[in-house]
LOPA-701293 format. One record per residue: residue number from 1; chain; x, y, z of N, C-alpha, C, O in turn. Coordinates in Angstrom, 3 decimals, always signed. Layout:
<pts>
PT  NUM  A  X  Y  Z  X  Y  Z  X  Y  Z  X  Y  Z
...
</pts>
This chain:
<pts>
PT  1  A  -7.262  -6.687  -42.466  -6.380  -7.512  -41.668  -5.589  -6.647  -40.679  -5.475  -6.989  -39.502
PT  2  A  -5.049  -5.531  -41.163  -4.276  -4.651  -40.300  -5.153  -4.050  -39.205  -4.723  -3.916  -38.059
PT  3  A  -6.388  -3.690  -39.568  -7.320  -3.117  -38.583  -7.622  -4.127  -37.476  -7.647  -3.766  -36.299
PT  4  A  -7.851  -5.380  -37.843  -8.149  -6.419  -36.859  -6.965  -6.617  -35.898  -7.171  -6.771  -34.694
PT  5  A  -5.756  -6.615  -36.410  -4.571  -6.758  -35.559  -4.411  -5.545  -34.649  -4.046  -5.680  -33.481
PT  6  A  -4.683  -4.366  -35.189  -4.589  -3.152  -34.391  -5.594  -3.179  -33.248  -5.239  -2.879  -32.109
PT  7  A  -6.832  -3.532  -33.534  -7.877  -3.585  -32.506  -7.521  -4.636  -31.454  -7.660  -4.386  -30.256
PT  8  A  -7.067  -5.794  -31.890  -6.668  -6.852  -30.951  -5.507  -6.380  -30.063  -5.523  -6.584  -28.850
PT  9  A  -4.525  -5.762  -30.669  -3.380  -5.252  -29.906  -3.784  -4.176  -28.912  -3.316  -4.167  -27.774
PT  10  A  -4.646  -3.278  -29.337  -5.129  -2.214  -28.465  -5.934  -2.790  -27.301  -5.764  -2.377  -26.154
PT  11  A  -6.801  -3.736  -27.602  -7.604  -4.378  -26.558  -6.710  -5.091  -25.538  -6.936  -4.980  -24.334
PT  12  A  -5.709  -5.813  -26.008  -4.786  -6.503  -25.095  -4.009  -5.500  -24.239  -3.761  -5.755  -23.060
PT  13  A  -3.629  -4.379  -24.815  -2.930  -3.348  -24.050  -3.803  -2.821  -22.920  -3.334  -2.671  -21.792
PT  14  A  -5.046  -2.544  -23.208  -5.971  -2.039  -22.190  -6.204  -3.093  -21.111  -6.134  -2.788  -19.920
PT  15  A  -6.479  -4.326  -21.518  -6.741  -5.402  -20.557  -5.532  -5.637  -19.673  -5.678  -5.722  -18.454
PT  16  A  -4.355  -5.745  -20.240  -3.148  -5.999  -19.448  -2.778  -4.816  -18.560  -2.276  -5.003  -17.452
PT  17  A  -3.023  -3.603  -19.042  -2.767  -2.425  -18.208  -3.648  -2.443  -16.970  -3.167  -2.205  -15.862
PT  18  A  -4.920  -2.720  -17.147  -5.836  -2.781  -16.007  -5.459  -3.933  -15.082  -5.386  -3.761  -13.865
PT  19  A  -5.222  -5.105  -15.661  -4.926  -6.286  -14.859  -3.596  -6.159  -14.125  -3.534  -6.368  -12.913
PT  20  A  -2.551  -5.823  -14.838  -1.220  -5.784  -14.226  -0.889  -4.455  -13.564  -0.079  -4.403  -12.638
PT  21  A  -1.508  -3.389  -14.031  -1.214  -2.080  -13.471  -2.098  -1.693  -12.308  -1.693  -0.891  -11.466
PT  22  A  -3.301  -2.245  -12.241  -4.238  -1.878  -11.182  -4.602  -3.054  -10.281  -4.428  -2.979  -9.065
PT  23  A  -5.099  -4.126  -10.860  -5.597  -5.248  -10.070  -4.457  -5.971  -9.346  -4.526  -6.162  -8.132
PT  24  A  -3.424  -6.370  -10.064  -2.327  -7.139  -9.467  -1.665  -6.408  -8.295  -1.501  -7.004  -7.231
PT  25  A  -1.281  -5.141  -8.455  -0.665  -4.464  -7.301  -1.601  -4.338  -6.102  -1.148  -4.421  -4.960
PT  26  A  -2.878  -4.143  -6.335  -3.809  -3.995  -5.221  -4.031  -5.301  -4.480  -4.276  -5.286  -3.273
PT  27  A  -3.954  -6.414  -5.163  -4.238  -7.708  -4.545  -2.989  -8.340  -3.954  -3.069  -8.979  -2.904
PT  28  A  -1.847  -8.184  -4.590  -0.654  -8.976  -4.252  +0.272  -8.332  -3.242  +1.070  -9.042  -2.631
PT  29  A  +0.212  -7.046  -3.035  +1.263  -6.382  -2.292  +0.768  -5.634  -1.063  -0.424  -5.389  -0.879
PT  30  A  +1.749  -5.280  -0.225  +1.486  -4.401  +0.907  +1.230  -3.005  +0.373  +1.882  -2.565  -0.574
PT  31  A  +0.290  -2.316  +0.976  -0.078  -0.976  +0.546  +0.707  +0.054  +1.353  +0.836  -0.086  +2.569
PT  32  A  +1.233  +1.087  +0.692  +1.949  +2.142  +1.414  +0.966  +3.121  +2.047  -0.249  +2.934  +1.984
PT  33  A  +1.513  +4.159  +2.651  +0.671  +5.228  +3.196  -0.039  +5.949  +2.061  +0.458  +5.968  +0.935
PT  34  A  -1.182  +6.536  +2.339  -1.806  +7.388  +1.330  -0.869  +8.551  +0.995  -0.046  +8.942  +1.822
PT  35  A  -0.989  +9.090  -0.185  -0.133  +10.193  -0.604  -0.951  +11.428  -0.941  -2.002  +11.345  -1.577
PT  36  A  -0.449  +12.572  -0.504  -1.069  +13.848  -0.849  -0.220  +14.591  -1.868  -0.492  +15.753  -2.171
PT  37  A  +0.808  +13.935  -2.401  +1.724  +14.576  -3.340  +1.116  +14.611  -4.728  +0.991  +13.576  -5.383
PT  38  A  +0.744  +15.779  -5.171  +0.159  +15.938  -6.495  -1.330  +15.671  -6.488  -1.890  +15.249  -5.477
PT  39  A  -1.962  +15.917  -7.608  -3.414  +15.773  -7.728  -3.871  +14.345  -7.448  -4.859  +14.140  -6.742
PT  40  A  -3.160  +13.352  -7.997  -3.548  +11.960  -7.844  -2.667  +11.207  -6.842  -2.804  +9.992  -6.699
PT  41  A  -1.773  +11.903  -6.156  -0.897  +11.269  -5.182  +0.335  +10.643  -5.816  +0.344  +10.330  -7.007
PT  42  A  +1.371  +10.463  -5.012  +2.617  +9.805  -5.403  +3.343  +10.493  -6.548  +4.054  +9.838  -7.309
PT  43  A  +3.172  +11.817  -6.683  +3.863  +12.586  -7.713  +5.089  +13.228  -7.079  +4.968  +14.192  -6.324
PT  44  A  +6.270  +12.696  -7.383  +7.505  +13.184  -6.765  +7.792  +14.649  -7.094  +8.509  +15.322  -6.354
PT  45  A  +7.243  +15.136  -8.183  +7.449  +16.540  -8.560  +6.610  +17.481  -7.695  +6.839  +18.691  -7.687
PT  46  A  +5.652  +16.933  -6.977  +4.771  +17.757  -6.150  +4.757  +17.234  -4.721  +3.709  +17.190  -4.076
PT  47  A  +5.911  +16.843  -4.238  +6.012  +16.243  -2.915  +5.640  +17.245  -1.827  +6.306  +18.262  -1.639
PT  48  A  +4.559  +16.929  -1.116  +4.098  +17.786  -0.032  +2.937  +17.118  +0.678  +2.288  +16.221  +0.140
PT  49  A  +2.692  +17.565  +1.879  +1.528  +17.087  +2.620  +0.297  +17.877  +2.211  +0.360  +18.717  +1.313
PT  50  A  -0.811  +17.609  +2.864  -2.056  +18.289  +2.513  -2.196  +19.639  +3.193  -2.917  +20.505  +2.699
PT  51  A  -1.527  +19.832  +4.307  -1.635  +21.036  +5.124  -3.019  +21.210  +5.739  -3.373  +22.307  +6.171
PT  52  A  -3.800  +20.137  +5.781  -5.098  +20.189  +6.437  -4.898  +19.906  +7.919  -4.216  +18.952  +8.292
PT  53  A  -5.499  +20.745  +8.764  -5.373  +20.574  +10.203  -6.193  +19.402  +10.709  -7.068  +18.907  +9.999
PT  54  A  -5.921  +18.949  +11.935  -6.587  +17.761  +12.468  -8.094  +17.909  +12.652  -8.791  +16.903  +12.790
PT  55  A  -8.609  +19.121  +12.656  -10.053  +19.306  +12.793  -10.716  +19.713  +11.478  -11.908  +20.020  +11.455
PT  56  A  -9.958  +19.718  +10.394  -10.500  +20.100  +9.094  -11.501  +19.043  +8.627  -11.159  +17.861  +8.580
PT  57  A  -12.725  +19.439  +8.282  -13.743  +18.466  +7.847  -13.326  +17.636  +6.636  -13.685  +16.462  +6.540
PT  58  A  -12.571  +18.233  +5.710  -12.124  +17.489  +4.532  -11.181  +16.352  +4.937  -11.279  +15.240  +4.418
PT  59  A  -10.273  +16.642  +5.865  -9.349  +15.609  +6.341  -10.113  +14.522  +7.102  -9.870  +13.333  +6.898
PT  60  A  -11.027  +14.926  +7.972  -11.800  +13.951  +8.745  -12.627  +13.043  +7.835  -12.716  +11.839  +8.076
PT  61  A  -13.225  +13.607  +6.804  -13.991  +12.799  +5.842  -13.077  +11.829  +5.092  -13.414  +10.658  +4.917
PT  62  A  -11.915  +12.327  +4.649  -10.976  +11.485  +3.907  -10.479  +10.331  +4.774  -10.402  +9.190  +4.316
PT  63  A  -10.145  +10.632  +6.022  -9.660  +9.586  +6.932  -10.754  +8.556  +7.194  -10.480  +7.356  +7.203
PT  64  A  -11.981  +9.004  +7.405  -13.084  +8.075  +7.621  -13.290  +7.146  +6.434  -13.506  +5.947  +6.607
PT  65  A  -13.222  +7.699  +5.235  -13.358  +6.896  +4.021  -12.212  +5.900  +3.901  -12.420  +4.744  +3.533
PT  66  A  -11.003  +6.353  +4.214  -9.830  +5.472  +4.132  -9.894  +4.349  +5.163  -9.492  +3.222  +4.876
PT  67  A  -10.396  +4.647  +6.359  -10.527  +3.611  +7.398  -11.456  +2.506  +6.909  -11.141  +1.322  +7.028
PT  68  A  -12.587  +2.893  +6.368  -13.550  +1.915  +5.854  -12.932  +1.082  +4.732  -13.074  -0.141  +4.713
PT  69  A  -12.250  +1.744  +3.801  -11.624  +1.044  +2.674  -10.515  +0.099  +3.154  -10.381  -1.012  +2.641
PT  70  A  -9.727  +0.538  +4.132  -8.631  -0.280  +4.663  -9.184  -1.542  +5.322  -8.675  -2.641  +5.103
PT  71  A  -10.226  -1.374  +6.127  -10.836  -2.545  +6.778  -11.392  -3.512  +5.742  -11.220  -4.724  +5.868
PT  72  A  -12.054  -2.987  +4.726  -12.634  -3.839  +3.684  -11.546  -4.566  +2.911  -11.652  -5.773  +2.696
PT  73  A  -10.504  -3.861  +2.489  -9.416  -4.451  +1.720  -8.739  -5.586  +2.485  -8.381  -6.610  +1.905
PT  74  A  -8.571  -5.394  +3.785  -7.837  -6.369  +4.587  -8.732  -7.329  +5.353  -8.240  -8.124  +6.153
PT  75  A  -10.037  -7.269  +5.121  -10.967  -8.198  +5.765  -11.000  -8.061  +7.274  -11.035  -9.062  +7.990
PT  76  A  -10.990  -6.828  +7.764  -10.954  -6.571  +9.203  -12.342  -6.230  +9.736  -13.160  -5.630  +9.038
PT  77  A  -12.588  -6.616  +10.959  -13.854  -6.301  +11.612  -13.938  -4.800  +11.880  -12.923  -4.104  +11.908
PT  78  A  -15.150  -4.318  +12.075  -15.384  -2.891  +12.290  -14.748  -2.370  +13.570  -14.511  -1.168  +13.696
PT  79  A  -14.466  -3.264  +14.531  -13.889  -2.814  +15.797  -12.359  -2.874  +15.827  -11.753  -2.526  +16.840
PT  80  A  -11.728  -3.309  +14.736  -10.263  -3.362  +14.684  -9.725  -1.946  +14.511  -10.147  -1.212  +13.618
PT  81  A  -8.793  -1.578  +15.375  -8.191  -0.247  +15.279  -7.238  -0.202  +14.084  -6.375  -1.066  +13.927
PT  82  A  -7.409  +0.804  +13.261  -6.585  +0.981  +12.071  -5.448  +1.941  +12.415  -5.697  +3.033  +12.925
PT  83  A  -4.192  +1.544  +12.138  -3.068  +2.444  +12.432  -3.195  +3.763  +11.678  -3.633  +3.795  +10.528
PT  84  A  -2.813  +4.831  +12.330  -2.971  +6.165  +11.743  -2.195  +6.296  +10.435  -2.629  +7.018  +9.537
PT  85  A  -1.055  +5.609  +10.308  -0.277  +5.740  +9.075  -0.952  +5.050  +7.891  -0.566  +5.285  +6.746
PT  86  A  -1.942  +4.212  +8.140  -2.657  +3.547  +7.050  -3.683  +4.461  +6.401  -4.156  +4.182  +5.299
PT  87  A  -4.030  +5.547  +7.073  -5.126  +6.395  +6.588  -4.777  +7.876  +6.500  -5.629  +8.691  +6.145
PT  88  A  -3.544  +8.231  +6.816  -3.107  +9.627  +6.702  -1.828  +9.701  +5.881  -0.987  +8.805  +5.947
PT  89  A  -1.689  +10.762  +5.116  -0.496  +10.952  +4.299  +0.652  +11.454  +5.164  +0.440  +12.102  +6.189
PT  90  A  +1.858  +11.146  +4.739  +3.041  +11.657  +5.435  +3.286  +13.105  +5.018  +2.606  +13.625  +4.134
PT  91  A  +4.251  +13.746  +5.651  +4.552  +15.140  +5.329  +4.981  +15.304  +3.880  +4.594  +16.274  +3.229
PT  92  A  +5.776  +14.370  +3.365  +6.212  +14.467  +1.972  +5.209  +13.831  +1.023  +5.168  +14.166  -0.160
PT  93  A  +4.399  +12.913  +1.541  +3.452  +12.195  +0.705  +4.068  +11.049  -0.067  +3.395  +10.419  -0.883
PT  94  A  +5.355  +10.764  +0.179  +6.057  +9.752  -0.608  +6.846  +8.749  +0.239  +7.632  +7.977  -0.310
PT  95  A  +6.661  +8.742  +1.525  +7.455  +7.867  +2.379  +7.211  +6.393  +2.074  +6.063  +5.971  +1.934
PT  96  A  +8.291  +5.599  +1.969  +8.126  +4.175  +1.676  +7.859  +3.319  +2.920  +7.654  +2.111  +2.803
PT  97  A  +7.860  +3.926  +4.092  +7.703  +3.151  +5.319  +6.277  +3.177  +5.847  +5.551  +4.162  +5.707
PT  98  A  +5.900  +2.046  +6.464  +4.663  +1.963  +7.231  +5.017  +1.384  +8.591  +6.104  +0.833  +8.766
PT  99  A  +4.121  +1.500  +9.546  +4.383  +0.936  +10.869  +4.296  -0.586  +10.805  +3.695  -1.156  +9.894
PT  100  A  +4.902  -1.215  +11.780  +4.853  -2.672  +11.880  +3.400  -3.124  +12.067  +2.981  -4.131  +11.496
PT  101  A  +2.643  -2.381  +12.862  +1.227  -2.722  +13.081  +0.456  -2.695  +11.763  -0.365  -3.577  +11.513
PT  102  A  +0.706  -1.709  +10.932  +0.049  -1.598  +9.633  +0.409  -2.811  +8.763  -0.471  -3.418  +8.154
PT  103  A  +1.682  -3.157  +8.707  +2.118  -4.310  +7.906  +1.485  -5.601  +8.409  +1.052  -6.431  +7.609
PT  104  A  +1.429  -5.778  +9.720  +0.854  -7.011  +10.273  -0.635  -7.138  +9.966  -1.128  -8.248  +9.764
PT  105  A  -1.358  -6.022  +9.927  -2.779  -6.082  +9.592  -2.997  -6.441  +8.120  -4.057  -6.957  +7.764
PT  106  A  -2.025  -6.180  +7.275  -2.117  -6.525  +5.857  -1.603  -7.933  +5.556  -1.815  -8.450  +4.459
PT  107  A  -0.927  -8.557  +6.527  -0.240  -9.834  +6.304  -1.164  -10.947  +5.832  -0.806  -11.682  +4.912
PT  108  A  -2.325  -11.091  +6.425  -3.227  -12.184  +6.038  -3.690  -12.031  +4.592  -3.746  -13.015  +3.854
PT  109  A  -4.021  -10.807  +4.179  -4.452  -10.563  +2.802  -3.344  -10.895  +1.812  -3.580  -11.551  +0.798
PT  110  A  -2.134  -10.436  +2.116  -1.004  -10.675  +1.219  -0.663  -12.165  +1.184  -0.372  -12.709  +0.119
PT  111  A  -0.697  -12.824  +2.339  -0.398  -14.255  +2.391  -1.372  -15.040  +1.517  -0.962  -15.927  +0.768
PT  112  A  -2.644  -14.719  +1.610  -3.660  -15.413  +0.819  -3.441  -15.159  -0.675  -3.492  -16.087  -1.482
PT  113  A  -3.198  -13.895  -1.036  -3.011  -13.543  -2.445  -1.751  -14.171  -3.026  -1.719  -14.515  -4.208
PT  114  A  -0.713  -14.323  -2.206  +0.560  -14.858  -2.684  +0.711  -16.355  -2.425  +1.760  -16.932  -2.714
PT  115  A  -0.328  -16.984  -1.883  -0.308  -18.412  -1.586  +0.838  -18.757  -0.621  +1.572  -19.723  -0.826
PT  116  A  +0.966  -17.957  +0.413  +1.977  -18.154  +1.452  +1.270  -18.309  +2.789  +0.086  -17.995  +2.913
PT  117  A  +1.993  -18.789  +3.780  +1.434  -18.821  +5.124  +1.569  -17.433  +5.737  +2.455  -16.662  +5.368
PT  118  A  +0.695  -17.129  +6.663  +0.792  -15.846  +7.361  +2.117  -15.784  +8.113  +2.727  -14.719  +8.206
PT  119  A  +2.566  -16.915  +8.649  +3.851  -16.947  +9.367  +5.006  -16.557  +8.448  +5.918  -15.848  +8.874
PT  120  A  +4.981  -17.014  +7.185  +6.051  -16.674  +6.229  +6.024  -15.172  +5.929  +7.074  -14.533  +5.862
PT  121  A  +4.845  -14.621  +5.753  +4.725  -13.192  +5.480  +5.157  -12.391  +6.709  +5.830  -11.368  +6.578
PT  122  A  +4.778  -12.845  +7.889  +5.197  -12.169  +9.122  +6.714  -12.204  +9.274  +7.317  -11.232  +9.732
PT  123  A  +7.332  -13.321  +8.892  +8.802  -13.401  +8.911  +9.422  -12.383  +7.960  +10.429  -11.757  +8.290
PT  124  A  +8.823  -12.216  +6.778  +9.321  -11.211  +5.832  +9.166  -9.803  +6.393  +10.036  -8.951  +6.210
PT  125  A  +8.053  -9.570  +7.076  +7.855  -8.259  +7.712  +8.974  -8.015  +8.724  +9.588  -6.948  +8.736
PT  126  A  +9.229  -9.001  +9.563  +10.286  -8.860  +10.581  +11.650  -8.620  +9.934  +12.444  -7.820  +10.429
PT  127  A  +11.917  -9.313  +8.830  +13.207  -9.158  +8.150  +13.375  -7.779  +7.527  +14.501  -7.338  +7.297
PT  128  A  +12.271  -7.096  +7.252  +12.339  -5.776  +6.620  +11.911  -4.653  +7.558  +11.576  -3.552  +7.120
PT  129  A  +11.928  -4.950  +8.852  +11.623  -3.938  +9.852  +12.885  -3.145  +10.165  +13.952  -3.712  +10.402
PT  130  A  +12.742  -1.836  +10.161  +13.858  -0.931  +10.440  +13.668  -0.323  +11.818  +12.541  -0.058  +12.237
PT  131  A  +14.776  -0.100  +12.524  +14.721  +0.470  +13.865  +14.328  +1.936  +13.872  +14.135  +2.557  +12.827
PT  132  A  +14.215  +2.464  +15.068  +13.869  +3.881  +15.230  +14.993  +4.765  +14.703  +16.163  +4.384  +14.742
PT  133  A  +14.633  +5.939  +14.214  +15.648  +6.881  +13.743  +16.516  +7.320  +14.913  +16.015  +7.682  +15.977
PT  134  A  +17.798  +7.283  +14.701  +18.787  +7.626  +15.718  +18.610  +6.781  +16.989  +19.109  +7.138  +18.055
PT  135  A  +17.907  +5.677  +16.862  +17.711  +4.761  +17.971  +16.625  +5.149  +18.959  +16.258  +4.346  +19.816
PT  136  A  +16.100  +6.376  +18.854  +15.096  +6.824  +19.826  +13.888  +7.532  +19.215  +12.846  +7.623  +19.864
PT  137  A  +14.000  +8.034  +17.991  +12.921  +8.822  +17.399  +11.906  +7.944  +16.675  +12.276  +7.013  +15.960
PT  138  A  +10.644  +8.243  +16.865  +9.589  +7.531  +16.155  +9.429  +6.105  +16.625  +9.690  +5.784  +17.785
PT  139  A  +8.996  +5.250  +15.709  +8.825  +3.839  +16.032  +9.421  +3.000  +14.915  +9.817  +3.525  +13.875
PT  140  A  +9.480  +1.704  +15.134  +10.000  +0.823  +14.098  +9.079  +0.879  +12.890  +7.862  +1.005  +13.026
PT  141  A  +9.673  +0.785  +11.709  +8.899  +0.850  +10.470  +9.289  -0.297  +9.545  +10.310  -0.958  +9.735
PT  142  A  +8.452  -0.513  +8.548  +8.702  -1.517  +7.523  +8.789  -0.787  +6.195  +7.910  +0.005  +5.854
PT  143  A  +9.858  -1.056  +5.442  +10.010  -0.443  +4.124  +9.171  -1.245  +3.134  +9.513  -2.379  +2.797
PT  144  A  +8.071  -0.653  +2.669  +7.120  -1.341  +1.798  +7.763  -1.745  +0.478  +7.516  -2.843  -0.020
PT  145  A  +8.579  -0.872  -0.090  +9.228  -1.193  -1.357  +10.108  -2.427  -1.211  +10.007  -3.358  -2.011
PT  146  A  +10.967  -2.444  -0.203  +11.854  -3.591  -0.005  +11.065  -4.866  +0.298  +11.422  -5.944  -0.176
PT  147  A  +10.000  -4.744  +1.081  +9.168  -5.897  +1.406  +8.479  -6.447  +0.157  +8.443  -7.662  -0.041
PT  148  A  +7.940  -5.579  -0.677  +7.294  -6.034  -1.908  +8.294  -6.643  -2.884  +7.967  -7.596  -3.591
PT  149  A  +9.510  -6.102  -2.928  +10.551  -6.709  -3.777  +10.930  -8.091  -3.262  +11.203  -8.990  -4.058
PT  150  A  +10.952  -8.277  -1.937  +11.236  -9.601  -1.367  +10.134  -10.588  -1.748  +10.415  -11.756  -2.020
PT  151  A  +8.893  -10.130  -1.770  +7.791  -10.997  -2.229  +7.982  -11.367  -3.692  +7.740  -12.510  -4.081
PT  152  A  +8.415  -10.406  -4.508  +8.672  -10.700  -5.926  +9.762  -11.756  -6.098  +9.672  -12.612  -6.978
PT  153  A  +10.788  -11.689  -5.256  +11.876  -12.666  -5.354  +11.393  -14.083  -5.025  +12.004  -15.062  -5.455
PT  154  A  +10.314  -14.192  -4.276  +9.759  -15.521  -3.964  +9.012  -16.111  -5.154  +8.764  -17.316  -5.192
PT  155  A  +8.658  -15.290  -6.108  +7.898  -15.751  -7.262  +6.484  -15.215  -7.209  +6.062  -14.679  -6.184
PT  156  A  +5.736  -15.353  -8.314  +4.385  -14.784  -8.394  +3.428  -15.319  -7.334  +2.708  -14.544  -6.704
PT  157  A  +3.414  -16.606  -7.135  +2.574  -17.208  -6.097  +3.377  -18.336  -5.468  +3.132  -19.517  -5.715
PT  158  A  +4.340  -17.940  -4.653  +5.305  -18.899  -4.086  +4.649  -19.998  -3.305  +5.335  -20.872  -2.774
</pts>
């Protein structure tokens, strides 16, 4: 009896970990920039960029693979230009911001997954858009963490 409960509990842990830890975040939310921090990325203890130059074959291969994956994930045609921040890591590898263009290209996928209109998701993007640093540096960005938390406040499938 104890063995059966243990196996059932273990199986449920594995299933829920995969479903809620991998599938749900990939389907329901806006994706941040790729991370080069640590072996598997997003490791705050190893915050750093890749240090690969723009002509490095490893970087070019990685970017090409990411472009294809980004288009597939978001249902984009092969001729749609993918924002550079969607396929390259930031200097720290942990930045929570993406460009407005990147967020808008993900809007239709997120709207469908969250049972929202694209207009509602676009409004959320606009509400979480931050201005340029010091008013002149860089471009407007969207804080992915804050945007995803706003989606959570709407409910699982609002």
